[in-house]
PDBQT receptor file of N, H, CA, C and O in Angstrom, charges set to zero:
ATOM      1  N   UNK A   1      14.156  20.642  29.426  1.00  0.00    +0.000 N 
ATOM      2  CA  UNK A   1      12.917  20.181  28.582  1.00  0.00    +0.000 C 
ATOM      3  C   UNK A   1      11.893  20.064  29.701  1.00  0.00    +0.000 C 
ATOM      4  O   UNK A   1      12.109  19.349  30.679  1.00  0.00    +0.000 OA
ATOM      5  N   UNK A   2      10.721  20.805  29.544  1.00  0.00    +0.000 N 
ATOM      6  H   UNK A   2      10.545  21.386  28.749  1.00  0.00    +0.000 HD
ATOM      7  CA  UNK A   2       9.805  20.693  30.679  1.00  0.00    +0.000 C 
ATOM      8  C   UNK A   2       8.582  19.929  30.107  1.00  0.00    +0.000 C 
ATOM      9  O   UNK A   2       8.606  19.393  28.998  1.00  0.00    +0.000 OA
ATOM     10  N   UNK A   3       7.423  19.914  31.009  1.00  0.00    +0.000 N 
ATOM     11  H   UNK A   3       7.404  20.348  31.909  1.00  0.00    +0.000 HD
ATOM     12  CA  UNK A   3       6.294  18.957  30.600  1.00  0.00    +0.000 C 
ATOM     13  C   UNK A   3       5.637  19.271  29.234  1.00  0.00    +0.000 C 
ATOM     14  O   UNK A   3       5.186  18.398  28.492  1.00  0.00    +0.000 OA
ATOM     15  N   UNK A   4       5.624  20.646  28.961  1.00  0.00    +0.000 N 
ATOM     16  H   UNK A   4       5.990  21.355  29.563  1.00  0.00    +0.000 HD
ATOM     17  CA  UNK A   4       4.743  20.960  27.819  1.00  0.00    +0.000 C 
ATOM     18  C   UNK A   4       5.641  20.614  26.498  1.00  0.00    +0.000 C 
ATOM     19  O   UNK A   4       5.127  20.285  25.429  1.00  0.00    +0.000 OA
ATOM     20  N   UNK A   5       6.892  20.718  26.686  1.00  0.00    +0.000 N 
ATOM     21  H   UNK A   5       7.309  20.986  27.555  1.00  0.00    +0.000 HD
ATOM     22  CA  UNK A   5       7.632  20.283  25.580  1.00  0.00    +0.000 C 
ATOM     23  C   UNK A   5       7.558  18.695  25.339  1.00  0.00    +0.000 C 
ATOM     24  O   UNK A   5       7.481  18.271  24.186  1.00  0.00    +0.000 OA
ATOM     25  N   UNK A   6       7.581  17.846  26.411  1.00  0.00    +0.000 N 
ATOM     26  H   UNK A   6       7.643  18.191  27.348  1.00  0.00    +0.000 HD
ATOM     27  CA  UNK A   6       7.333  16.490  26.204  1.00  0.00    +0.000 C 
ATOM     28  C   UNK A   6       5.941  16.188  25.797  1.00  0.00    +0.000 C 
ATOM     29  O   UNK A   6       5.775  15.198  25.085  1.00  0.00    +0.000 OA
ATOM     30  N   UNK A   7       5.027  16.822  26.111  1.00  0.00    +0.000 N 
ATOM     31  H   UNK A   7       5.162  17.626  26.690  1.00  0.00    +0.000 HD
ATOM     32  CA  UNK A   7       3.564  16.678  25.454  1.00  0.00    +0.000 C 
ATOM     33  C   UNK A   7       3.433  16.955  24.203  1.00  0.00    +0.000 C 
ATOM     34  O   UNK A   7       2.674  16.289  23.500  1.00  0.00    +0.000 OA
ATOM     35  N   UNK A   8       4.187  18.039  23.692  1.00  0.00    +0.000 N 
ATOM     36  H   UNK A   8       4.804  18.580  24.263  1.00  0.00    +0.000 HD
ATOM     37  CA  UNK A   8       4.184  18.377  22.406  1.00  0.00    +0.000 C 
ATOM     38  C   UNK A   8       4.874  17.459  21.398  1.00  0.00    +0.000 C 
ATOM     39  O   UNK A   8       4.477  17.218  20.257  1.00  0.00    +0.000 OA
ATOM     40  N   UNK A   9       6.059  16.946  22.047  1.00  0.00    +0.000 N 
ATOM     41  H   UNK A   9       6.381  17.141  22.973  1.00  0.00    +0.000 HD
ATOM     42  CA  UNK A   9       6.659  15.820  21.267  1.00  0.00    +0.000 C 
ATOM     43  C   UNK A   9       5.746  14.585  21.117  1.00  0.00    +0.000 C 
ATOM     44  O   UNK A   9       5.598  14.060  20.013  1.00  0.00    +0.000 OA
ATOM     45  N   UNK A  10       5.109  14.103  22.272  1.00  0.00    +0.000 N 
ATOM     46  H   UNK A  10       5.229  14.529  23.168  1.00  0.00    +0.000 HD
ATOM     47  CA  UNK A  10       4.140  12.997  22.246  1.00  0.00    +0.000 C 
ATOM     48  C   UNK A  10       2.960  13.378  21.350  1.00  0.00    +0.000 C 
ATOM     49  O   UNK A  10       2.446  12.419  20.775  1.00  0.00    +0.000 OA
ATOM     50  N   UNK A  11       2.476  14.467  21.136  1.00  0.00    +0.000 N 
ATOM     51  H   UNK A  11       2.893  15.246  21.603  1.00  0.00    +0.000 HD
ATOM     52  CA  UNK A  11       1.465  14.784  20.315  1.00  0.00    +0.000 C 
ATOM     53  C   UNK A  11       1.899  14.667  18.914  1.00  0.00    +0.000 C 
ATOM     54  O   UNK A  11       1.258  13.994  18.107  1.00  0.00    +0.000 OA
ATOM     55  N   UNK A  12       2.981  15.312  18.602  1.00  0.00    +0.000 N 
ATOM     56  H   UNK A  12       3.502  15.860  19.257  1.00  0.00    +0.000 HD
ATOM     57  CA  UNK A  12       3.647  15.000  17.194  1.00  0.00    +0.000 C 
ATOM     58  C   UNK A  12       3.859  13.599  16.877  1.00  0.00    +0.000 C 
ATOM     59  O   UNK A  12       3.615  13.234  15.727  1.00  0.00    +0.000 OA
ATOM     60  N   UNK A  13       4.330  12.658  17.840  1.00  0.00    +0.000 N 
ATOM     61  H   UNK A  13       4.528  12.955  18.775  1.00  0.00    +0.000 HD
ATOM     62  CA  UNK A  13       4.426  11.497  17.436  1.00  0.00    +0.000 C 
ATOM     63  C   UNK A  13       3.166  10.643  17.349  1.00  0.00    +0.000 C 
ATOM     64  O   UNK A  13       3.162   9.702  16.556  1.00  0.00    +0.000 OA
ATOM     65  N   UNK A  14       2.078  10.901  18.114  1.00  0.00    +0.000 N 
ATOM     66  H   UNK A  14       2.081  11.666  18.759  1.00  0.00    +0.000 HD
ATOM     67  CA  UNK A  14       0.909  10.119  17.992  1.00  0.00    +0.000 C 
ATOM     68  C   UNK A  14       0.264  10.570  16.745  1.00  0.00    +0.000 C 
ATOM     69  O   UNK A  14      -0.234   9.693  16.040  1.00  0.00    +0.000 OA
ATOM     70  N   UNK A  15       0.180  12.020  16.293  1.00  0.00    +0.000 N 
ATOM     71  H   UNK A  15       0.585  12.733  16.866  1.00  0.00    +0.000 HD
ATOM     72  CA  UNK A  15      -0.424  12.251  15.045  1.00  0.00    +0.000 C 
ATOM     73  C   UNK A  15       0.377  11.724  13.857  1.00  0.00    +0.000 C 
ATOM     74  O   UNK A  15      -0.268  11.420  12.853  1.00  0.00    +0.000 OA
ATOM     75  N   UNK A  16       1.602  11.588  13.846  1.00  0.00    +0.000 N 
ATOM     76  H   UNK A  16       2.126  11.835  14.662  1.00  0.00    +0.000 HD
ATOM     77  CA  UNK A  16       2.359  10.859  12.779  1.00  0.00    +0.000 C 
ATOM     78  C   UNK A  16       1.964   9.361  12.750  1.00  0.00    +0.000 C 
ATOM     79  O   UNK A  16       1.655   8.788  11.705  1.00  0.00    +0.000 OA
ATOM     80  N   UNK A  17       1.995   8.766  13.965  1.00  0.00    +0.000 N 
ATOM     81  H   UNK A  17       2.247   9.231  14.813  1.00  0.00    +0.000 HD
ATOM     82  CA  UNK A  17       1.586   7.318  13.907  1.00  0.00    +0.000 C 
ATOM     83  C   UNK A  17       0.178   7.140  13.425  1.00  0.00    +0.000 C 
ATOM     84  O   UNK A  17      -0.131   6.313  12.567  1.00  0.00    +0.000 OA
ATOM     85  N   UNK A  18      -0.691   7.983  14.038  1.00  0.00    +0.000 N 
ATOM     86  H   UNK A  18      -0.439   8.654  14.735  1.00  0.00    +0.000 HD
ATOM     87  CA  UNK A  18      -1.915   7.884  13.632  1.00  0.00    +0.000 C 
ATOM     88  C   UNK A  18      -2.308   8.072  11.990  1.00  0.00    +0.000 C 
ATOM     89  O   UNK A  18      -3.136   7.380  11.397  1.00  0.00    +0.000 OA
ATOM     90  N   UNK A  19      -1.609   9.043  11.471  1.00  0.00    +0.000 N 
ATOM     91  H   UNK A  19      -0.937   9.606  11.952  1.00  0.00    +0.000 HD
ATOM     92  CA  UNK A  19      -1.789   9.161  10.040  1.00  0.00    +0.000 C 
ATOM     93  C   UNK A  19      -1.071   8.023   9.221  1.00  0.00    +0.000 C 
ATOM     94  O   UNK A  19      -1.484   7.624   8.132  1.00  0.00    +0.000 OA
ATOM     95  N   UNK A  20      -0.064   7.592   9.797  1.00  0.00    +0.000 N 
ATOM     96  H   UNK A  20       0.271   7.915  10.681  1.00  0.00    +0.000 HD
ATOM     97  CA  UNK A  20       0.738   6.213   9.098  1.00  0.00    +0.000 C 
ATOM     98  C   UNK A  20      -0.281   5.098   9.250  1.00  0.00    +0.000 C 
ATOM     99  O   UNK A  20      -0.411   4.387   8.254  1.00  0.00    +0.000 OA
ATOM    100  N   UNK A  21      -0.969   4.834  10.225  1.00  0.00    +0.000 N 
ATOM    101  H   UNK A  21      -0.864   5.412  11.034  1.00  0.00    +0.000 HD
ATOM    102  CA  UNK A  21      -1.839   3.737  10.425  1.00  0.00    +0.000 C 
ATOM    103  C   UNK A  21      -3.048   3.745   9.655  1.00  0.00    +0.000 C 
ATOM    104  O   UNK A  21      -3.531   2.689   9.245  1.00  0.00    +0.000 OA
ATOM    105  N   UNK A  22      -3.645   5.018   9.398  1.00  0.00    +0.000 N 
ATOM    106  H   UNK A  22      -3.253   5.876   9.731  1.00  0.00    +0.000 HD
ATOM    107  CA  UNK A  22      -4.654   5.324   8.481  1.00  0.00    +0.000 C 
ATOM    108  C   UNK A  22      -4.261   5.002   6.921  1.00  0.00    +0.000 C 
ATOM    109  O   UNK A  22      -4.959   4.342   6.151  1.00  0.00    +0.000 OA
ATOM    110  N   UNK A  23      -3.027   5.591   6.623  1.00  0.00    +0.000 N 
ATOM    111  H   UNK A  23      -2.459   6.127   7.248  1.00  0.00    +0.000 HD
ATOM    112  CA  UNK A  23      -2.553   5.280   5.348  1.00  0.00    +0.000 C 
ATOM    113  C   UNK A  23      -2.429   3.793   5.148  1.00  0.00    +0.000 C 
ATOM    114  O   UNK A  23      -2.831   3.291   4.098  1.00  0.00    +0.000 OA
ATOM    115  N   UNK A  24      -1.881   3.047   6.126  1.00  0.00    +0.000 N 
ATOM    116  H   UNK A  24      -1.555   3.455   6.979  1.00  0.00    +0.000 HD
ATOM    117  CA  UNK A  24      -1.803   1.568   5.894  1.00  0.00    +0.000 C 
ATOM    118  C   UNK A  24      -3.159   0.893   5.587  1.00  0.00    +0.000 C 
ATOM    119  O   UNK A  24      -3.311   0.058   4.696  1.00  0.00    +0.000 OA
ATOM    120  N   UNK A  25      -4.073   1.314   6.369  1.00  0.00    +0.000 N 
ATOM    121  H   UNK A  25      -3.950   1.993   7.093  1.00  0.00    +0.000 HD
ATOM    122  CA  UNK A  25      -5.372   0.787   6.373  1.00  0.00    +0.000 C 
ATOM    123  C   UNK A  25      -6.040   1.105   4.914  1.00  0.00    +0.000 C 
ATOM    124  O   UNK A  25      -6.746   0.279   4.335  1.00  0.00    +0.000 OA
ATOM    125  N   UNK A  26      -5.742   2.362   4.401  1.00  0.00    +0.000 N 
ATOM    126  H   UNK A  26      -5.168   3.033   4.871  1.00  0.00    +0.000 HD
ATOM    127  CA  UNK A  26      -6.286   2.784   3.213  1.00  0.00    +0.000 C 
ATOM    128  C   UNK A  26      -5.596   2.233   1.952  1.00  0.00    +0.000 C 
ATOM    129  O   UNK A  26      -6.268   1.909   0.973  1.00  0.00    +0.000 OA
ATOM    130  N   UNK A  27      -4.373   2.135   1.973  1.00  0.00    +0.000 N 
ATOM    131  H   UNK A  27      -3.827   2.398   2.768  1.00  0.00    +0.000 HD
ATOM    132  CA  UNK A  27      -3.533   1.763   0.654  1.00  0.00    +0.000 C 
ATOM    133  C   UNK A  27      -3.027   0.401   0.778  1.00  0.00    +0.000 C 
ATOM    134  O   UNK A  27      -3.067  -0.219  -0.285  1.00  0.00    +0.000 OA
ATOM    135  N   UNK A  28      -2.509  -0.312   1.895  1.00  0.00    +0.000 N 
ATOM    136  H   UNK A  28      -2.477   0.192   2.758  1.00  0.00    +0.000 HD
ATOM    137  CA  UNK A  28      -1.933  -1.425   1.818  1.00  0.00    +0.000 C 
ATOM    138  C   UNK A  28      -2.946  -2.593   2.037  1.00  0.00    +0.000 C 
ATOM    139  O   UNK A  28      -2.954  -3.578   1.298  1.00  0.00    +0.000 OA
ATOM    140  N   UNK A  29      -3.790  -2.433   3.078  1.00  0.00    +0.000 N 
ATOM    141  H   UNK A  29      -3.783  -1.633   3.678  1.00  0.00    +0.000 HD
ATOM    142  CA  UNK A  29      -4.686  -3.577   3.376  1.00  0.00    +0.000 C 
ATOM    143  C   UNK A  29      -6.151  -3.134   2.982  1.00  0.00    +0.000 C 
ATOM    144  O   UNK A  29      -6.780  -2.268   3.590  1.00  0.00    +0.000 OA
ATOM    145  N   UNK A  30      -6.612  -3.834   1.892  1.00  0.00    +0.000 N 
ATOM    146  H   UNK A  30      -6.100  -4.538   1.398  1.00  0.00    +0.000 HD
ATOM    147  CA  UNK A  30      -7.819  -3.494   1.135  1.00  0.00    +0.000 C 
ATOM    148  C   UNK A  30      -8.945  -4.326   1.911  1.00  0.00    +0.000 C 
ATOM    149  O   UNK A  30     -10.109  -4.037   1.632  1.00  0.00    +0.000 OA
ATOM    150  N   UNK A  31      -8.730  -5.265   2.796  1.00  0.00    +0.000 N 
ATOM    151  H   UNK A  31      -7.785  -5.499   3.023  1.00  0.00    +0.000 HD
ATOM    152  CA  UNK A  31      -9.630  -6.158   3.314  1.00  0.00    +0.000 C 
ATOM    153  C   UNK A  31     -10.239  -5.684   4.553  1.00  0.00    +0.000 C 
ATOM    154  O   UNK A  31     -10.351  -4.479   4.777  1.00  0.00    +0.000 OA
ATOM    155  N   UNK A  32     -10.683  -6.686   5.459  1.00  0.00    +0.000 N 
ATOM    156  H   UNK A  32     -10.592  -7.665   5.277  1.00  0.00    +0.000 HD
ATOM    157  CA  UNK A  32     -11.277  -6.256   6.684  1.00  0.00    +0.000 C 
ATOM    158  C   UNK A  32     -10.163  -5.702   7.708  1.00  0.00    +0.000 C 
ATOM    159  O   UNK A  32     -10.482  -4.996   8.665  1.00  0.00    +0.000 OA
ATOM    160  N   UNK A  33      -8.843  -6.071   7.438  1.00  0.00    +0.000 N 
ATOM    161  H   UNK A  33      -8.584  -6.644   6.661  1.00  0.00    +0.000 HD
ATOM    162  CA  UNK A  33      -7.848  -5.650   8.371  1.00  0.00    +0.000 C 
ATOM    163  C   UNK A  33      -7.618  -4.118   8.156  1.00  0.00    +0.000 C 
ATOM    164  O   UNK A  33      -7.228  -3.416   9.089  1.00  0.00    +0.000 OA
ATOM    165  N   UNK A  34      -7.853  -3.641   6.979  1.00  0.00    +0.000 N 
ATOM    166  H   UNK A  34      -8.170  -4.212   6.221  1.00  0.00    +0.000 HD
ATOM    167  CA  UNK A  34      -7.712  -2.217   6.622  1.00  0.00    +0.000 C 
ATOM    168  C   UNK A  34      -8.649  -1.352   7.580  1.00  0.00    +0.000 C 
ATOM    169  O   UNK A  34      -8.187  -0.325   8.078  1.00  0.00    +0.000 OA
ATOM    170  N   UNK A  35      -9.954  -1.749   7.846  1.00  0.00    +0.000 N 
ATOM    171  H   UNK A  35     -10.329  -2.584   7.442  1.00  0.00    +0.000 HD
ATOM    172  CA  UNK A  35     -10.804  -1.168   8.807  1.00  0.00    +0.000 C 
ATOM    173  C   UNK A  35     -10.257  -1.154  10.260  1.00  0.00    +0.000 C 
ATOM    174  O   UNK A  35     -10.624  -0.241  10.999  1.00  0.00    +0.000 OA
ATOM    175  N   UNK A  36      -9.493  -2.004  10.673  1.00  0.00    +0.000 N 
ATOM    176  H   UNK A  36      -9.194  -2.746  10.073  1.00  0.00    +0.000 HD
ATOM    177  CA  UNK A  36      -8.985  -2.129  11.874  1.00  0.00    +0.000 C 
ATOM    178  C   UNK A  36      -7.824  -1.141  12.090  1.00  0.00    +0.000 C 
ATOM    179  O   UNK A  36      -7.716  -0.467  13.115  1.00  0.00    +0.000 OA
ATOM    180  N   UNK A  37      -6.943  -1.098  11.032  1.00  0.00    +0.000 N 
ATOM    181  H   UNK A  37      -7.030  -1.646  10.200  1.00  0.00    +0.000 HD
ATOM    182  CA  UNK A  37      -5.893  -0.011  11.035  1.00  0.00    +0.000 C 
ATOM    183  C   UNK A  37      -6.471   1.165  10.970  1.00  0.00    +0.000 C 
ATOM    184  O   UNK A  37      -5.913   2.043  11.627  1.00  0.00    +0.000 OA
ATOM    185  N   UNK A  38      -7.515   1.494  10.322  1.00  0.00    +0.000 N 
ATOM    186  H   UNK A  38      -7.968   0.780   9.788  1.00  0.00    +0.000 HD
ATOM    187  CA  UNK A  38      -8.113   2.804  10.194  1.00  0.00    +0.000 C 
ATOM    188  C   UNK A  38      -8.614   3.294  11.524  1.00  0.00    +0.000 C 
ATOM    189  O   UNK A  38      -8.377   4.411  11.983  1.00  0.00    +0.000 OA
ATOM    190  N   UNK A  39      -9.336   2.345  12.103  1.00  0.00    +0.000 N 
ATOM    191  H   UNK A  39      -9.528   1.437  11.730  1.00  0.00    +0.000 HD
ATOM    192  CA  UNK A  39      -9.983   2.624  13.573  1.00  0.00    +0.000 C 
ATOM    193  C   UNK A  39      -8.783   2.851  14.586  1.00  0.00    +0.000 C 
ATOM    194  O   UNK A  39      -8.933   3.763  15.399  1.00  0.00    +0.000 OA
ATOM    195  N   UNK A  40      -7.776   2.220  14.617  1.00  0.00    +0.000 N 
ATOM    196  H   UNK A  40      -7.654   1.479  13.956  1.00  0.00    +0.000 HD
ATOM    197  CA  UNK A  40      -6.623   2.399  15.480  1.00  0.00    +0.000 C 
ATOM    198  C   UNK A  40      -5.985   3.683  15.209  1.00  0.00    +0.000 C 
ATOM    199  O   UNK A  40      -5.503   4.310  16.152  1.00  0.00    +0.000 OA
ATOM    200  N   UNK A  41      -5.928   4.159  13.965  1.00  0.00    +0.000 N 
ATOM    201  H   UNK A  41      -6.320   3.650  13.199  1.00  0.00    +0.000 HD
ATOM    202  CA  UNK A  41      -5.336   5.336  13.424  1.00  0.00    +0.000 C 
ATOM    203  C   UNK A  41      -6.106   6.493  14.111  1.00  0.00    +0.000 C 
ATOM    204  O   UNK A  41      -5.566   7.411  14.728  1.00  0.00    +0.000 OA
ATOM    205  N   UNK A  42      -7.396   6.337  13.930  1.00  0.00    +0.000 N 
ATOM    206  H   UNK A  42      -7.836   5.592  13.429  1.00  0.00    +0.000 HD
ATOM    207  CA  UNK A  42      -8.315   7.330  14.492  1.00  0.00    +0.000 C 
ATOM    208  C   UNK A  42      -8.276   7.609  16.035  1.00  0.00    +0.000 C 
ATOM    209  O   UNK A  42      -8.365   8.695  16.607  1.00  0.00    +0.000 OA
ATOM    210  N   UNK A  43      -8.117   6.316  16.577  1.00  0.00    +0.000 N 
ATOM    211  H   UNK A  43      -8.045   5.434  16.112  1.00  0.00    +0.000 HD
ATOM    212  CA  UNK A  43      -7.775   6.343  18.145  1.00  0.00    +0.000 C 
ATOM    213  C   UNK A  43      -6.626   7.115  18.415  1.00  0.00    +0.000 C 
ATOM    214  O   UNK A  43      -6.725   7.990  19.275  1.00  0.00    +0.000 OA
ATOM    215  N   UNK A  44      -5.310   6.907  17.698  1.00  0.00    +0.000 N 
ATOM    216  H   UNK A  44      -5.231   6.197  16.999  1.00  0.00    +0.000 HD
ATOM    217  CA  UNK A  44      -4.222   7.726  18.010  1.00  0.00    +0.000 C 
ATOM    218  C   UNK A  44      -4.576   9.108  17.737  1.00  0.00    +0.000 C 
ATOM    219  O   UNK A  44      -4.189   9.962  18.535  1.00  0.00    +0.000 OA
ATOM    220  N   UNK A  45      -5.232   9.436  16.759  1.00  0.00    +0.000 N 
ATOM    221  H   UNK A  45      -5.546   8.742  16.110  1.00  0.00    +0.000 HD
ATOM    222  CA  UNK A  45      -5.449  10.886  16.473  1.00  0.00    +0.000 C 
ATOM    223  C   UNK A  45      -6.289  11.587  17.615  1.00  0.00    +0.000 C 
ATOM    224  O   UNK A  45      -6.037  12.744  17.950  1.00  0.00    +0.000 OA
ATOM    225  N   UNK A  46      -7.351  10.803  18.230  1.00  0.00    +0.000 N 
ATOM    226  H   UNK A  46      -7.556   9.862  17.958  1.00  0.00    +0.000 HD
ATOM    227  CA  UNK A  46      -8.196  11.170  19.426  1.00  0.00    +0.000 C 
ATOM    228  C   UNK A  46      -7.121  11.421  20.607  1.00  0.00    +0.000 C 
ATOM    229  O   UNK A  46      -7.127  12.472  21.247  1.00  0.00    +0.000 OA
ATOM    230  N   UNK A  47      -6.174  10.354  20.854  1.00  0.00    +0.000 N 
ATOM    231  H   UNK A  47      -6.168   9.500  20.334  1.00  0.00    +0.000 HD
ATOM    232  CA  UNK A  47      -5.281  10.653  22.016  1.00  0.00    +0.000 C 
ATOM    233  C   UNK A  47      -4.373  11.861  21.827  1.00  0.00    +0.000 C 
ATOM    234  O   UNK A  47      -4.065  12.611  22.753  1.00  0.00    +0.000 OA
ATOM    235  N   UNK A  48      -3.946  12.006  20.508  1.00  0.00    +0.000 N 
ATOM    236  H   UNK A  48      -4.196  11.397  19.756  1.00  0.00    +0.000 HD
ATOM    237  CA  UNK A  48      -3.011  13.257  20.301  1.00  0.00    +0.000 C 
ATOM    238  C   UNK A  48      -3.861  14.637  20.576  1.00  0.00    +0.000 C 
ATOM    239  O   UNK A  48      -3.314  15.662  20.983  1.00  0.00    +0.000 OA
ATOM    240  N   UNK A  49      -5.097  14.547  20.336  1.00  0.00    +0.000 N 
ATOM    241  H   UNK A  49      -5.541  13.714  20.005  1.00  0.00    +0.000 HD
ATOM    242  CA  UNK A  49      -5.946  15.760  20.488  1.00  0.00    +0.000 C 
ATOM    243  C   UNK A  49      -6.068  16.040  22.021  1.00  0.00    +0.000 C 
ATOM    244  O   UNK A  49      -6.002  17.181  22.477  1.00  0.00    +0.000 OA
ATOM    245  N   UNK A  50      -6.236  15.024  22.716  1.00  0.00    +0.000 N 
ATOM    246  H   UNK A  50      -6.290  14.097  22.345  1.00  0.00    +0.000 HD
ATOM    247  CA  UNK A  50      -6.233  15.023  24.192  1.00  0.00    +0.000 C 
ATOM    248  C   UNK A  50      -4.893  15.600  24.740  1.00  0.00    +0.000 C 
ATOM    249  O   UNK A  50      -4.882  16.503  25.577  1.00  0.00    +0.000 OA
ATOM    250  N   UNK A  51      -3.772  15.040  24.231  1.00  0.00    +0.000 N 
ATOM    251  H   UNK A  51      -3.782  14.307  23.551  1.00  0.00    +0.000 HD
ATOM    252  CA  UNK A  51      -2.424  15.517  24.715  1.00  0.00    +0.000 C 
ATOM    253  C   UNK A  51      -2.293  16.992  24.291  1.00  0.00    +0.000 C 
ATOM    254  O   UNK A  51      -1.856  17.841  25.068  1.00  0.00    +0.000 OA
ATOM    255  N   UNK A  52      -2.642  17.242  23.167  1.00  0.00    +0.000 N 
ATOM    256  H   UNK A  52      -2.997  16.553  22.535  1.00  0.00    +0.000 HD
ATOM    257  CA  UNK A  52      -2.689  18.863  22.883  1.00  0.00    +0.000 C 
ATOM    258  C   UNK A  52      -3.467  19.769  23.665  1.00  0.00    +0.000 C 
ATOM    259  O   UNK A  52      -3.067  20.891  23.977  1.00  0.00    +0.000 OA
ATOM    260  N   UNK A  53      -4.775  19.204  24.042  1.00  0.00    +0.000 N 
ATOM    261  H   UNK A  53      -5.099  18.293  23.789  1.00  0.00    +0.000 HD
ATOM    262  CA  UNK A  53      -5.505  19.931  24.823  1.00  0.00    +0.000 C 
ATOM    263  C   UNK A  53      -4.671  20.133  26.452  1.00  0.00    +0.000 C 
ATOM    264  O   UNK A  53      -4.712  21.181  27.098  1.00  0.00    +0.000 OA
ATOM    265  N   UNK A  54      -4.096  19.134  26.794  1.00  0.00    +0.000 N 
ATOM    266  H   UNK A  54      -4.062  18.284  26.270  1.00  0.00    +0.000 HD
ATOM    267  CA  UNK A  54      -3.430  19.130  28.106  1.00  0.00    +0.000 C 
ATOM    268  C   UNK A  54      -2.275  19.964  28.156  1.00  0.00    +0.000 C 
ATOM    269  O   UNK A  54      -1.831  20.302  29.253  1.00  0.00    +0.000 OA
ATOM    270  N   UNK A  55      -1.716  20.349  27.048  1.00  0.00    +0.000 N 
ATOM    271  H   UNK A  55      -2.077  20.074  26.157  1.00  0.00    +0.000 HD
ATOM    272  CA  UNK A  55      -0.597  21.214  26.962  1.00  0.00    +0.000 C 
ATOM    273  C   UNK A  55      -0.875  22.555  27.380  1.00  0.00    +0.000 C 
ATOM    274  O   UNK A  55      -1.717  23.278  26.847  1.00  0.00    +0.000 OA
ATOM    275  N   UNK A  56       0.000  22.933  28.543  1.00  0.00    +0.000 N 
ATOM    276  H   UNK A  56       0.684  22.346  28.977  1.00  0.00    +0.000 HD
ATOM    277  CA  UNK A  56      -0.265  24.309  29.236  1.00  0.00    +0.000 C 
ATOM    278  C   UNK A  56      -1.093  24.191  30.489  1.00  0.00    +0.000 C 
ATOM    279  O   UNK A  56      -1.163  25.171  31.231  1.00  0.00    +0.000 OA
ATOM    280  N   UNK A  57      -1.769  23.002  30.808  1.00  0.00    +0.000 N 
ATOM    281  H   UNK A  57      -1.712  22.206  30.206  1.00  0.00    +0.000 HD
ATOM    282  CA  UNK A  57      -2.559  22.933  31.882  1.00  0.00    +0.000 C 
ATOM    283  C   UNK A  57      -1.919  21.940  32.908  1.00  0.00    +0.000 C 
ATOM    284  O   UNK A  57      -2.403  21.828  34.034  1.00  0.00    +0.000 OA
ATOM    285  N   UNK A  58      -0.811  21.211  32.502  1.00  0.00    +0.000 N 
ATOM    286  H   UNK A  58      -0.418  21.302  31.587  1.00  0.00    +0.000 HD
ATOM    287  CA  UNK A  58      -0.273  20.229  33.215  1.00  0.00    +0.000 C 
ATOM    288  C   UNK A  58       0.990  20.967  34.020  1.00  0.00    +0.000 C 
ATOM    289  O   UNK A  58       1.704  20.313  34.780  1.00  0.00    +0.000 OA
TER     290      UNK A  58
């Protein structure tokens, strides 16, 4: 397993966690906490985007 494979798995894990957090914020928590869950989910997706951009350059 090389560095690109590990970055690919990390990207997949971060995308799934980001979508899960956004779904929690949208469907389970309807009050102010939902906005926090959604914001953290978007942050996870942004980090996954960076990991995907680093794949092949590291």
